[in-house]
C-alpha positions in Angstrom: -14.4 19.1 56.8 -17.2 19.0 54.3 -15.5 21.9 52.6 -12.2 19.9 52.2 -14.4 17.0 50.6 -16.4 18.8 48.2 -13.2 20.7 47.0 -11.5 17.5 46.6 -14.6 16.0 44.9 -14.8 19.3 42.4 -10.9 18.7 41.7 -11.5 15.0 41.2 -14.3 15.8 38.5 -12.3 18.3 36.8 -9.3 16.1 36.3 -11.6 13.3 35.1 -13.4 15.6 32.8 -9.9 16.6 31.4 -8.7 13.2 31.3 -11.7 11.6 29.3 -13.1 14.6 27.3 -10.5 17.1 26.4 -8.5 17.1 23.1 -5.2 16.1 25.0 -7.0 13.3 27.0 -7.8 9.6 26.2 -9.4 10.5 22.8 -6.2 11.6 21.7 -4.1 8.7 22.9 -6.6 6.0 21.3 -6.3 8.1 18.0 -2.5 8.0 17.9 -2.3 4.5 18.9 -4.6 4.0 15.5 -2.3 6.0 13.6 0.7 4.2 14.8 -0.9 0.9 14.0 -1.8 2.1 10.5 1.7 3.3 9.9 3.2 0.1 11.2 1.2 -1.7 8.7 2.3 0.6 6.0 5.9 0.3 7.0 5.4 -3.6 6.8 4.5 -3.5 3.4 7.0 -1.0 2.2 9.6 -3.4 3.8 8.3 -6.2 1.9 8.5 -4.0 -1.3 11.9 -3.1 -0.5 12.8 -6.7 0.1 11.5 -7.7 -3.3 13.1 -5.0 -5.2 16.5 -5.8 -3.6 16.3 -9.5 -4.4 15.4 -8.1 -8.0 18.5 -5.9 -8.3 20.6 -8.7 -6.8 19.4 -10.9 -9.4 19.8 -8.4 -12.3 23.4 -7.8 -11.1 24.4 -11.6 -10.8 22.2 -13.6 -13.4 21.7 -13.5 -17.2 18.0 -15.0 -16.7 16.6 -11.8 -15.2 18.2 -9.6 -17.8 16.9 -11.8 -20.6 13.3 -11.8 -19.0 13.5 -7.9 -18.8 14.7 -7.8 -22.4 11.5 -9.7 -23.6 8.9 -8.3 -21.4 9.9 -4.6 -21.5 11.9 -4.5 -24.7 10.2 -7.2 -26.8 13.4 -9.0 -27.8 13.9 -12.2 -29.3 16.8 -14.6 -28.7 19.1 -15.8 -31.6 17.6 -19.3 -31.7 14.1 -18.0 -31.5 11.5 -17.2 -34.2 9.0 -14.4 -33.4 5.3 -14.6 -34.7 2.9 -11.9 -34.4 -0.7 -13.1 -34.3 -2.9 -10.4 -36.1 -6.8 -10.3 -35.0 -9.3 -11.3 -38.1 -10.7 -7.7 -39.4 -14.3 -9.2 -39.6 -14.2 -10.3 -36.1 -12.6 -7.1 -34.7 -15.0 -4.9 -36.7 -18.1 -6.7 -35.9 -18.5 -5.8 -32.0 -17.8 -2.1 -33.1 -20.5 -2.0 -35.7 -22.9 -3.7 -33.2 -22.1 -1.1 -30.3 -23.1 1.8 -32.8 -26.7 0.7 -33.0 
């Protein structure tokens, strides 16, 4: 009877070792759970980005306001009834910090 108990104890310890310490045990399960959680977070961010882009595409297809905004920001276009003003920096102010940094 003692031999059977000893064999069962050794078998139980071997299985516990495999469960907690081996590469395919609980450490692997915890690592995979962390990876799944990280991937789900990244998926949420990408889904939000996709929703934003889909809304922007829909706005560009249906509205003139979005097209005008894109033309102004990306292409620098100006409307018919608008006046374009370009402000140039003062040369003495622009060169003064450069001269000080060379010292």
